C-alpha positions in Angstrom: 0.0 0.0 0.0 2.9 2.4 0.6 3.9 2.3 -3.1 0.4 3.0 -4.1 0.3 6.0 -1.8 3.5 7.2 -3.3 2.1 6.8 -6.8 -0.8 9.1 -5.9 1.5 11.6 -4.3 3.5 11.9 -7.5 0.4 12.6 -9.7 -0.3 16.2 -10.8 -3.7 17.6 -10.1 -4.5 17.3 -13.8 -3.4 13.7 -14.1 -5.3 12.7 -10.9 -8.5 14.4 -12.2 -8.2 12.7 -15.6 -7.8 9.3 -14.0 -10.8 10.1 -11.7 -12.9 11.0 -14.7 -11.9 7.7 -16.4 -12.9 5.8 -13.2 -16.3 7.6 -13.0 -17.0 6.8 -16.7 -16.2 3.1 -16.2 -18.3 2.9 -13.1 -21.2 4.7 -14.8 -21.1 2.4 -17.8 -22.1 -0.5 -15.6 -19.7 -2.8 -17.5 -17.3 -3.3 -14.6 -17.6 -6.5 -12.5 -18.4 -6.1 -8.8 -14.8 -6.7 -7.8 -13.5 -4.3 -10.4 -16.1 -1.7 -9.3 -15.0 -2.0 -5.7 -11.3 -1.5 -6.7 -12.2 1.4 -8.9 -14.2 3.1 -6.2 -11.3 2.7 -3.7 -8.9 4.2 -6.2 -11.3 7.0 -7.0 -11.7 7.8 -3.3 -7.9 8.1 -3.0 -7.7 10.3 -6.1 -10.5 12.5 -4.9 -8.6 13.0 -1.6 -5.5 13.8 -3.5 -7.3 16.4 -5.7 -8.8 18.0 -2.6 -5.4 18.2 -0.9 -3.9 19.8 -4.0 -6.7 22.4 -4.2 -6.2 23.2 -0.5 -2.5 23.7 -1.1 -3.2 26.0 -4.0 -5.7 28.0 -2.1 -3.3 28.5 0.7 -0.8 30.1 -1.7 -3.3 32.5 -3.3 -3.1 36.0 -2.1 -5.3 38.9 -3.0 -3.8 42.3 -3.8 -5.1 45.1 -1.5 -5.5 48.5 -3.1 -4.8 51.8 -1.4 -7.1 54.9 -1.5 -5.4 56.0 -4.7 -6.3 52.7 -6.4 -2.7 51.5 -6.5 -1.6 48.2 -5.1 -0.8 48.5 -1.4 0.2 45.0 -0.5 -1.1 41.5 -0.3 -3.4 39.6 2.1 -4.2 35.9 2.3 -7.1 34.9 0.1 -10.3 34.1 2.0 -12.8 32.2 -0.1 -15.5 32.5 2.6 
């Protein structure tokens, strides 16, 4: 399981999302056996968690630019999506 975790950690957000989309399509098609569906679901859950973690990392790095009274940039502040 350690190697599998490492493989997910190495995936870019885009690659993880593409694989997740492939898994969803396969599950929605109804063509996968029960055992395959269970394995795909487990992989998809790990990929979903990886994508969420990457998005959280990206959000933590985003800053908004604060403007002064003259309309010019006056510094940055952490981004707050809420």
